[in-house]
C-alpha positions, 0 to 999 in steps of 0.5 A: 392927647390930654383930651384923648385921655379925658374921654378915655377915662370916662370909660373907667370905674367910678365917677369918671363917666360925666367927664364924657359930657365935656371931653369932646369940646376941645378936640372939636374946636381944634379940628374944626378950625384945621383943612384937608390933611392937617384935620385927618392927621390931628383926628388920627392921633386924637383917635390913635391916643384914646383907643390906646389909652382904652384898650392898653390892657389888650397887650396883656394877651397879645401886643400885635393884636393890641397895636393893629386894633388901635392903628385900625380903629383910629382910622375911623375917627380920622374919617368922621372927623375930617368930614366933619372939618370939611363940612365946617369949612363948607357950612359951620352950622351944618358941621356942628350939626351933623357930628352927632350923626357922624360919630353915631354912624362910625359907632354903627359901622364898627359893628358890622363885619369881621373887622368890627369892634364896638368896645368904645361906644360913648354910651357906655360912659354912663353905665355906671350912672343908671338913671341915664343908662335907662334911655338905651332901652329906647334909644340903644347905646347909640342914641345916648352916644348921639346924646353925648355928642350933641351936648359936647357940640352945644357946650362947644357953641357955649364957649365960643366967644364968636358966638352971639350971647342968645346963641350961647344961652340957647346952647347952655340950656339945650345941653342942660335940659338933655343931662336933667332930662335923662336923668328924670327919665331914669328916675321915673322908670327905675321902680322903688321896689325891686321885684325878685328874680324866680329862676334859680341859676348857680353861677360857678366861678372857677378862679383857676390861673391861666398857667394852671388851665393851660398847662399840659397834665393840669386839666384834672385841676379844673374838673376838680375845681368845678365839681367842687363849686357845683356840689357846694350849691347843689343843696339849693336846687339850681336848675342851671348851673353856669361855668365860665368860657373856656371853663373846660380846657380842652375840645370837648367836641372830640375829647371822650376823656373830657367828655365823660368828666363833665357827664359824671359832674352833671350827674352828680349835681343833677340839673342842665349844665352850661359849660364853656369849652373848645371845639372843632370841625375836622375835614380832610381839608382843614381843621376849624376850631371854635370857641363853643358853649355845650349845654348838659342835661341832668342826665349827662346827655350833651343836648346844645352846642353853640360856637361863637359868632362874633370874635375879637379881630386880631386877638381871637382870629385874623378876620377873613383869614381864608381871603387876607393872607397879608394878615396872617401870623406868618406874613407878618412875623416876616417883616415885623421881625422886632415882634418876633420872639418866644415871648409874644403872644400872636392872635388866636386862628379861630373861626366864627359860628354860623348861626344864633342858637337859643338854649331850652332847658325843660322850663326855661328859654335862655340865650348866650353870649360868649365874652366880646358878643355882649358889645353888639347890640343887635346880636342880643336883640335877635336872642330876645326876639328869638325867644330868650327869657334871659340872657346869659354871658360867659367869659374869660377875663382873667388874661386881663387880670384886675385891669380896667378892661374887665370893668368895661366889659362888664358895664357893656353887658349891663347895658344890654340887659338895659336895652333889652328889659332882660336880666342877665347872668354873668359868669367870669373865670375870676369875675365879675360874676353876678346876676343883673335885673332890667334896670341894671341893677345887681342882685347878686354878685361873687368876689373877685379873683376868689373860687366861689358859687351862689345861686341867685334866682333870675327874672324871666322877659315878659315884655319887649323894651322899645329897642327890643321892639323896633331896633337900633334906629339911632345907629341905622339912621345915623349911618344912612346920614353918614353915608349921605354925607359922605357921598355928597362930599366925594361928589363934591371933591369930584366935581371941583377936580373936573372943573378944574381939569377943565379949566385947565384946558381951556386956559392952554 
């Protein structure tokens, strides 16, 4: 449990990211000595407490959702660490060599399907160390995770007394060489003199408390807030105003009154406006609800809409909700009666959108990441490959107060910008809201929990990074190796069972 907490602490703001380079040493030493069920159990509890310490703040929104996420995500660590233990019993050297691939293969797997929850990839621990973070423009965040696990493996060899001194010295030099090389690479590629942006964007941080926003009859409070913020920076002539996720507390797709109010605000501050709001698709069979972003032209005309594709499992929706009825609220509340209370918030019932879109103004093209979508490396890369000149992230982290969750989310967004060498605009209802350049440096920022607006100039993408050009090679390669190892282990297990059965039949 202690080392699970140490690893989780590496994701917290400040200098704690350095802990990631050593936090796995003791767990590796313990799990590689265990066998069978003992190894799986130890690995599961390590994953359980690591995930719990890392995302405890999800309980501020939904306790059942947090419990479901912790229980499911812990299983990922249990499987790959149990595979590591089995390899170590077969060939100890192979097990140690395979661990970086197993870990990153697991991280990549967590980006797939509607159960995807790639929140705690190890590479994000280095997001406060911009020199080290620069390597993700080549390797993706998963490549950085691979290097972190590798250093932990090498340091484990260093502190293993049964290893001969020459190998221990080699392991130490290898670990030190990786960290120094990463730092030097970042020091070389980050320009000494930052280049200013050119495209003026207004960041509108409403700071609207949740109990005010969603209380029936309080809708005008939000509209007055964003109207006032837009007017306060109108004289700077921004070409795009960015409102946070669900800044308009209604279904903008169907509520004509809300639509009229937004159009009025847009016409009074004439420019393009990106507005976060809810959306719906009503059919005779079913009403589907979406978390959406709408773009309005300076005339007040709605020009584009995007429905969020990547939803938070067990928070925004139930994965495969039309097919897995046993995960529905009604089913679970029947058995989890201790959680069926009026003060317990269950998950929402949003549906994922069906396509990715690029937004176009008269003189710019940009991609939108709604909240959780910033955690997917390939998703951001897809937006850039489709023609996005900069990325816009809109979110509503008000649910999490000033907990570590809002900082973790923010640094994930920063990592996406460095991966793609893209400028980014991030606007949250209560923060963290800022403009960040392609090297992860904040250029302009708003105060947390304040109702503020600012106009900042954003740079445009001029070339693809290695990651943007070739994709997440580290993640995909590690995933393929992990699948291969799993296939080998399953084959060996089946062969052992078959041999045992035949041996038993012959002896009888």
